N, C-alpha and C positions, 0 to 999 in steps of 0.2 A: 473100152475106156483107155485113154492114153494119158501119160504123165504130163500134167500141166506145168510142172516146174521141175524141181530136183527129184532125185531118186527116193525110194523108200529105204531107210537105213534099217537093216536086219542085224540084231545083236544077239549073240549066243556064244557061250563058252564051248558048246558042242558044234564043231564045224559041219558035220553031216546034217544035223538038225537045221542049222542056219541055211545050208545049201538047199535042202528040200523045201524049206519055207520060201526062200528067195525064188526058186523055180516056180513054185505055186503062184506067188504074187505076180510074177512076170507073165506066166501063161494065162491065168484066170482073169487078171485085171489089166494086163498090158502095161504095168508099171515097171520101170527099171529099178534095180536094187543094188545096194552096196552093202557088204557084210563087214562086221567088226566083231571081235571076240572079247575085247577089253572095254570096260565101262569108261575109263578115263580117256582112252583113245576115241571112243565113240562120242564123248562130249566135244572133243576137238573136231571130230568129223562133222558134227552138226553145225558148228560154227563155220567150218570151211565149205561144206557142200550145200547147206541150206536145204535139207531134204523136205519132201512134202509130208512125210509121216515117219514114225519110228516104231518098229516092232521088236519087243524084247522077249526072248524065249528063255525063261529061267533066269538064273543069276549070271550076269556077265563076270568075267575075271576082274578082280581088284575092286569091284564096286557092286554091292548087292542091288537087286532090282528096285526095291523101295527107295533106297537112297539115290539111285540113278534117276528114277522117275521124278522124285522130288526136285532134283537139280534141273531136270529138263523143263518141268512145268513152271518152275520159278523163273528160269532164264528165258524160255521160249513159250509163253503161255498159250499161244494160238496154234502150236505145233501138235497135231494128233499123235499121241503115244499110246500104244497098246502093249500091255504086259500079259504074257501067257504064263501063269504060274502063281507065285506067292502073292497074296493080297497086298494092296497098297492104297492109300487114299488119293494118290496122285495118278492121273491118267486113267485110261480105261483098262481095268483088270478083267481078264477072261480066264476061265478055268482051262487047264491044259487040254481038256477034252472038247473045247469049243470047235465047232465046225469051221471050215474054210470061209464060208459065206459070212459068218459072224465076224471073223477076223478082218476080212476085206471091207465089210461095212464100217467097222470101227476105225480102220486105217483111213478111210476116205471121208470120215465125218469129223468136222472141226469140233474141238471141245466147246461146250456151251454151258454157261457163259464163260468167256475167258476169265480165269480166276483173279488175275491181277494186271494192272496197267504197268507200263515200263517204269514210271516214277515209283510205284509201290515196290517193284522188284528191286530197284536201286536202293530204296530205303531199307529193305530187308537185308541186302548185302552190307550196307553200312551198319545195320544193327548187329550183324554177325561180328563185324570188326569191333564194334563198341562193346561187345560182350567180352572181348579180350582185355586183360590188364595192359597198362602201358608197357610193362616189361615183356609181356607175351607178344605185343605188337612189334616191339623192337626186335625180338628174336625172329618173328615171322618175316619181317623186312630183310633181315640179314640172311635168313635161309633162302629167301627169294632171290637174293643177290649172289647166291652160290657159296656162301661162307660155311665152313665146317664148324662143328661144335667148339673145338678148341679156339678157333679164331673168334667166334662169337663171344666166348667167355672172356678172352683178352680185351675185345672191344668194349664189352659192357662191364668189365671189372667184376665178374662173378665167376663162380666155379663152373667147371664143365658139367658137373652133376646137376647144378641148378639150371643150366641151359637145357639139359636133357629133360628135366622135369617140366620146364616151361614149354618145350617142344611137344611133349606128351599132352599137356593140357590144351595147347593150341589144336593139335590133331583131333582131340576128343571134341572140342567145341565146334570145329569145322567139319567133323565127321570124315576125317581122312584116315586112311590105313597105312600110309607110308609118307616119308618126307617128300618123295618125288610127286606123289599124288597131291599132297598138300600144296606144293608150289604150283603145280599145273592147275589145280582147282582154283587157287587164288587168282592166277592169271586169267583163266577163263571167266571168272566172276567179275573181273575188272577191278579188284581191290587196289586201292592206291598204293604206289610203290614206296612212298615216303612217310607213312603215318607215324 
């Protein structure tokens, strides 16, 4: 079997585990592979590389496997994603003990049926933004433009503590673990820059 398009993206916080899986996929299926350790970087790699499938081994750094899988299936509904490890409703979840043949079959099988069309994905993205208050959206936009908390406080005429409170609420609603992840995920999701 040869890779009809892009590579298989292998994601694991454990470099040795990722390398072993990548070698297996390459040898057994003839598919090229690219490895990532970090979930946020992996999302950007998907957008850039357009892989044929994604294999997640355990929890990637900075983004747990279920949250990562949810973002992938929302943004790229036709991309096969296989998660070895913790259960998730998104993508194909296999136990860690799954055999290589089962993993390869899952990687080369398109999800069926695709869960959502592009319009529905876009409306979900907009719904996430609409779940934010007007002030939270303003804080998010300024964070995305690179402003620090004290600058945001000055621009919005609120205290720095209030900015931090809004930032925390935005991070919780958008399931982000850090401000850098929040900004990157918003850019990946295509959230408008001036809401």
